[in-house]
Each structure stands twice: as C-alpha cells, then as structure tokens.
C-alpha positions as CSV (number, residue, x, y, z in Angstrom):
1,M,153.5,162.1,117.9
2,K,150.6,160.4,118.3
3,K,148.3,164.1,117.9
4,L,150.4,165.0,114.5
5,L,149.3,161.2,113.1
6,V,145.2,161.7,114.3
7,V,146.2,165.6,112.4
8,L,147.1,163.4,109.1
9,V,144.7,160.9,109.3
10,L,141.8,163.4,109.6
11,L,143.6,165.7,106.7
12,I,143.3,163.0,104.6
13,A,140.2,161.3,105.3
14,I,138.2,165.1,104.9
15,T,140.3,165.5,101.4
16,A,138.9,161.9,100.6
17,V,135.3,163.4,101.0
18,F,135.5,166.4,99.4
19,A,137.3,164.3,96.0
20,Q,135.0,164.9,93.3
21,A,134.5,161.9,90.2
22,R,133.2,163.7,87.3
23,L,135.1,165.3,84.3
24,E,133.4,168.4,83.4
25,K,132.9,169.9,80.5
26,G,135.9,171.6,79.4
27,K,138.1,170.0,81.7
28,M,141.3,167.5,81.3
29,Q,142.4,164.7,82.5
30,V,145.5,162.6,82.0
31,N,146.5,158.8,82.0
32,A,149.8,157.2,83.2
33,G,149.7,153.4,84.2
34,F,151.2,149.8,82.6
35,G,148.8,146.2,81.6
36,V,148.1,142.9,81.2
37,S,149.2,141.5,78.3
38,G,150.3,138.1,76.8
39,W,153.4,140.2,74.6
40,G,155.3,142.1,77.1
41,V,154.5,144.8,79.7
42,P,152.9,147.4,77.7
43,I,152.8,151.6,79.2
44,Y,150.2,154.0,78.4
45,V,150.0,158.0,78.8
46,G,147.1,159.5,77.3
47,A,144.1,162.1,78.3
48,D,140.4,162.8,78.4
49,Y,138.9,166.1,77.5
50,G,135.1,166.4,79.1
51,V,132.9,167.6,75.6
52,Y,129.5,166.8,77.0
53,D,127.3,166.8,79.7
54,L,124.3,164.9,79.7
55,E,120.7,165.9,81.0
56,G,119.9,164.8,84.7
57,N,122.3,162.1,86.0
58,L,123.0,160.6,83.1
59,G,126.3,161.6,83.1
60,N,128.5,163.2,80.3
61,I,130.6,162.2,77.7
62,T,134.7,162.8,77.3
63,A,136.5,162.0,73.8
64,G,140.8,161.5,74.2
65,G,143.7,160.2,73.3
66,E,146.4,157.5,73.8
67,L,149.5,156.2,73.5
68,S,151.3,152.9,74.8
69,Y,154.1,151.0,73.9
70,R,155.4,147.6,74.7
71,H,158.3,145.2,73.6
72,W,158.2,141.6,74.2
73,N,161.4,139.1,73.7
74,Y,160.9,135.0,73.6
75,S,164.3,133.3,74.5
76,N,166.4,136.0,73.4
77,Y,165.8,135.4,69.7
78,Y,162.6,136.7,69.1
79,K,161.7,140.6,69.9
80,Y,159.0,142.4,69.5
81,S,158.0,146.7,69.7
82,I,154.7,147.7,69.4
83,I,153.4,151.2,69.1
84,G,149.8,151.9,69.2
85,I,148.1,155.4,69.0
86,S,144.1,156.1,69.9
87,V,141.3,157.9,70.2
88,N,138.6,156.7,72.5
89,G,134.9,158.3,73.4
90,N,133.9,157.3,77.0
91,W,130.4,157.7,78.0
92,H,130.7,158.6,82.3
93,F,127.7,157.1,84.4
94,G,128.2,156.8,87.5
95,E,125.4,159.2,88.5
96,L,123.0,157.2,86.8
97,I,123.7,153.9,89.0
98,N,124.2,155.8,92.3
99,M,127.9,155.4,92.1
100,P,130.1,157.1,95.5
101,S,131.2,160.6,93.7
102,K,134.5,159.5,94.4
103,V,133.9,156.8,91.7
104,D,133.7,157.2,87.9
105,T,133.1,154.0,86.3
106,Y,132.6,154.8,82.1
107,A,132.6,152.7,79.0
108,G,133.3,153.3,75.3
109,L,135.1,152.5,72.5
110,S,138.5,153.3,70.3
111,L,139.9,153.6,67.5
112,G,143.2,153.0,66.6
113,Y,146.4,152.3,64.5
114,T,149.1,149.6,65.9
115,I,153.0,149.4,64.7
116,W,154.2,146.2,65.2
117,S,158.2,145.4,64.3
118,A,160.1,142.3,64.6
119,N,164.1,141.7,64.5
120,H,163.3,138.0,62.6
121,E,161.7,137.6,59.7
122,G,158.5,135.9,58.6
123,L,157.9,136.2,62.3
124,S,155.9,139.5,62.3
125,Y,152.8,140.8,62.9
126,G,150.9,143.0,60.7
127,S,150.5,147.5,61.6
128,G,146.8,148.4,60.8
129,L,143.6,149.6,62.5
130,Y,141.8,148.3,64.9
131,F,138.1,148.6,66.7
132,A,137.6,147.9,70.0
133,G,135.5,148.5,73.5
134,Q,136.4,149.6,76.6
135,A,134.7,149.7,81.0
136,G,136.6,150.8,83.4
137,A,136.4,152.9,86.5
138,R,138.5,155.3,88.2
139,Y,138.4,155.9,92.0
140,F,139.5,159.4,93.1
141,F,141.5,160.2,96.5
142,T,141.5,163.7,96.1
143,D,139.7,166.1,94.1
144,K,142.6,166.0,91.5
145,L,144.1,162.0,92.0
146,G,142.5,158.9,91.6
147,A,143.4,155.1,90.5
148,Q,142.5,153.8,87.2
149,I,141.8,150.1,86.4
150,E,140.4,149.5,82.6
151,A,139.4,146.2,80.6
152,G,139.8,146.0,76.6
153,G,140.5,149.1,74.8
154,G,142.6,147.6,72.3
155,T,146.3,149.3,72.3
156,V,147.3,148.2,75.9
157,S,145.1,144.6,75.6
158,G,143.3,142.5,78.3
159,L,143.9,144.6,81.6
160,K,145.4,148.1,82.1
161,L,146.0,149.7,85.6
162,G,147.5,153.3,86.5
163,I,147.1,156.6,87.6
164,T,144.7,159.9,86.4
165,Y,145.3,163.2,87.4
166,K,142.8,166.0,86.8
167,L,144.8,169.5,85.3
C-alpha cells in the first residue's frame, strides 16, 4: 500500500511539472464555475480561443464568450432571474512577469448583454448592454486541467471561481 501511494504521489508531481498554462494560437479551452454576488450565486460556462501570439515573452491574446445564470429570492416575495451573455478579449502576460509555467495570468475587456426578469411588478431592473474589465489567473494541475479565479467581468459580477479544461 505504501509503494502504491509513493508511485501515485510521484506521478502527480511529474504531471504537474510538465503542465503548461499558455493557450496557444488556434487552441481552445472551456471554463465553468460559480461566482460571488449580492444577487444570488451565479453559475457560468465559457470558452477561450487563442487568436494571436505576441513576439518574445509578451504573452498572447485570446477571444472568448461566456453565458451566466443566477436566481435570487428575497423572502419568497421578490424573485429575480438574471442571464448574461458576453464576449471577451484577454491579454495573457504570465511570461512577461516571469510566472511559473503552470500559472496563466490575464486581464481584458468584456462586452455583454444582461437579461433581467422579476416576478414583482415595479421591482425590475432593465436588461441591457454592459462593458466591463476583468483580471484573473489560472493554475494548471496538468497540461489540460486547471483552477480559475477572476475579478470583474460583468455578467457574474464580483469574483468567480471555476475550472478550466484545454481541448
């Protein structure tokens, strides 16, 4: 049993050493998770696509999209549902600031549309366009699977935590 445990720990460590965070041009990754908000707990799914590799160690640019949903009840009287649809662009700059190869740091902008619905007349928020900034990081446990944390972004609002899987 001890030998099996040692072998498993070594395999995990070796896998982690070879994990690479950078999403190369022409590659795609999917993201999913939940957020922190005063209007319920949002859940989200999204994808990023590598569109441009910058020269030298300046990183790369990705474009993506995201869909989020949250539902909020206040004393079983006021009920809201919020759906967010957005597109984003991010600059991944981990190489520029000498981050370990397993870490992907990024910042960017999002443009989206939020659809609000409420069950109570007179207490509704308007659906509409929004423009937001975001900054985040991912830590890759393997060359394909990582954890994500992001601040900002618009549709989820506040902070979001999730997983990333490279296709």
